[in-house]
Structures are given as C-alpha cells and as structure tokens.
N, C-alpha and C positions, 0 to 999 in steps of 0.2 A: 444816627449812626448805628444803633442797635437793630433797626429794621433792615438795613443793608446787610448786616451780618447774618440775620435770619434768612433773608432771601438768598444770599450767597451759599449758606449751608444747605438750603433746600435744593438749589440747582446742583450742587455737588452730589448730594444723595441721589437725585434722579439720574445723574450721569453714572454713578456707581451701580445702580440697580440695572442699568442697561448692560453693563459688563457681566454682572452675575447671571442675568437671564440668558445672555448669549452663550454661556458655557453649557447650558442644557438644551440648546436648539437642535443638536444632532441626536438626542435620545428619542427613541420611539417605543411605544408599547405594542406595536403591531407584532403578530406572530412571526417568528423567524428573524426578528431584528436582533442585532448584536448588542448585548448589554455589556457593561463593564465587568471585569473580572476574568478569571481563567475558566475556559469552558471545560466541563467534566462533571463527574458526579461523586458524591460522598456516600460510601456504604455505611449506614447507621449501625450495623451490627459490629463491624470490625474497626470503624473509624478511619478507614483507608480512603484517601482521595485519589481517584484515577483521572488523569488529565485526558481530555479528548482533543486529538490533533485536528484543528480546523483545516479545511482544504481551501485553496484559493479559487477564485472565480474562473480561472482558465481551465480547470478540470471539470469535465461534464459530469453530471450525477450518475451517468451510466458507466463511467470508467472505473475499473477496479484498480486501486492504487496499493502498491506493496511498500510498506515502511520497513526500514532497517534501523535499528538502534545501535549506534556505534559509540563505544567508549574507548578511551586510551589516554595517553599522555604524550605531550610534545616536550622534549628536553632540548634546550638551546644553550650553546656555549659560544660566547663572543669574545675572542681575544682582542684586547685594546691596548694601544700604545699612545701615551699622551706626549705630544710634541713639546709642550711647555711644562715646566715644573709646577705642579699644582700648589696652591697656597694652603696653609694650615686650615683645616675645616672644610675644604672643598669636597663635594659629594659627586660620585659617579653614579648616574642613574640609567638603567637599561629598561626600556619598555617594549614588549612584543605583543602585537595584536594579531589574532587569527580570525578570519571571517569566512564563512561558508554561506552561500546564497542558494538554497535548494529551490527548484522551480515550483514546488507544491507546498512544502511545509513552511519553514521559517528561514530567516537570515540569522545565523548564529555569530556572535562576536565574543571571543574569549580574550582576556588581557592578563598578562603576567608582568610583574615589575620586580626588579632587583636593585638595591642600592648598596653602596659601600663607600668607604673613604677612598678618595682618588689618590692614586700613586702612579709612578712612571709607567710600569707595565702591569696591567690588570686583566682580569677576565670576569665577565658577567656570566652567571649561570641562572637561567630562568626555566622553571618547570610549570607547564600548563596542563592540568587534567581537563578532560572534556567529555560530554555526553551529547550526541547529536542524533536526532531522528531525521533520516534522509530518505527520499524516494529514489534518488539516482546517485548512490555513492560511487559508482564506477566512472561517472562522467562529471560529477561535482568537483570543484577545485577549491582548495584552501588558499586564500590570499594571506600572505604573511607580510606584515609591516613592522618595522622596528625603528626605534628612536634612541640614540645614545646621547646623553647629555652630561655636561659637567656643570654643576650648579655652584656658583662662586658667591662668596660674601654673605654667608648666613650669619645673622646676629639674632640671638634670642635673649629677650629681656622683658621685664614687665611693661616697659613703655614702648618698645619698638616692635615686639613680636618677631616672628620669623619672616625674613624678607630676602629674596634673591636679588642681587644687584646686577648679575649678568648670567646669561645662559648660552652655552655653546652646544649645538646639536648637530647630528647627522641623521637624516631620515631616509630609509630605503624601503622598497617593496618588491616582492616577487611572489610566485605561486608554486604550489606543490599539489600532487593528487591526494585525494582523501585516503588515509591509510586504512588497512583492514581492521576489523573489530579486535579490541584487546591488545593492540600493539603499542609499544613505546617507541616513538619516532625521535631519534637523536639527530640533531643538526648542529654542525659547527659552522657558524657564519664567517665569511671571509674576514681577515684581520682588518680592524678599524683603527684609523689614526685620527686623533683629535688634537 
C-alpha cells in the first residue's frame, strides 16, 4: 500500500512540474524580446521612473507617431425610480465602465462604482478621473457601459458572511467622442426604472 502512495505522489509531482515549466515557455532571452514588467527607465539620480509607450506591430518603424496625454473627469448622474418598495437593507449599486481602444497605444478601461441604500426615488452619482495616452484622440471613441443593480437580502454574520440572494440589473452601452484635455464631462443618463 505504501509503494502505491509513493508512486502516486511521484506521478502527481511530475504532472505539476509540467504545468510550472509551461508557464515559462514564452519567455525568451533573445535581444528585442518582450520581458515582464513595464517598459521604461529609472533615472538613478532623481529616482523618477519614466514609462516608455510601446507601439503595436501595425505601425512601421519609419512612421512618426504623435502622442497626446489627455486627462479629465467624467461625472455621471443617473436618476432611478424603483418600481417595487425595497426591503430594509437593500443596496442600490451603480457601475460605470469607460473604455477607449487606441489603434497604437493601449486599451484603457476605467471603472467607477457608487452604492447607497435603496429607496423609492434615488440618484446615483459616479465620478471617474482618467489619464489616457492616445495617438488619435479626435477619432477615438469612448464606449460607456453602465449597470444598475438592486442587491437584496444581505446577511452579515460570523457563520454566514455576506451573501446576495437576488440581484436585479439593467445593463446599457453607448459611445461618446473623446473629450478635450482637462475637461470635466458631465452626463445625465436617461431615467432608469428598476
């Protein structure tokens, strides 16, 4: 019986080593290969790290690319009417996601969440600051997705922990142009009924 246990343990260890070795199969020490981490350099005199923006393969090395650093804030207001009377302890949660897919630099995803006690007429206010490095800010588009939820039946205790028994959601998505640098963009989303 003990020999079978030893053989079984050895087979399991050999199987696990295959998983570990496969994690490093994409790493290369060849010049120009991409290593883990953030590309850039650290100035040893000032201690300042400067990130280097990588370019995607679709841009030829001879092409000069102009980058624009855009910062600002998106402020969202969502008026909400609850069709049913919320139970004591119900939570109203509003999540807003912004995404921008630049053709050369990165895909940026920003998320803002607001929660409050659910009542008959409510309003969620979500503020999302951002900093984006874009090569085509005049043609890039910000995709806005939002999810409004009522989370019912929370019970918190040492034995049960926090647990949602039911979730009512509404999910929407639309797009807006990228705003100018330094602008606070205020959007009131159409009235939502849950």
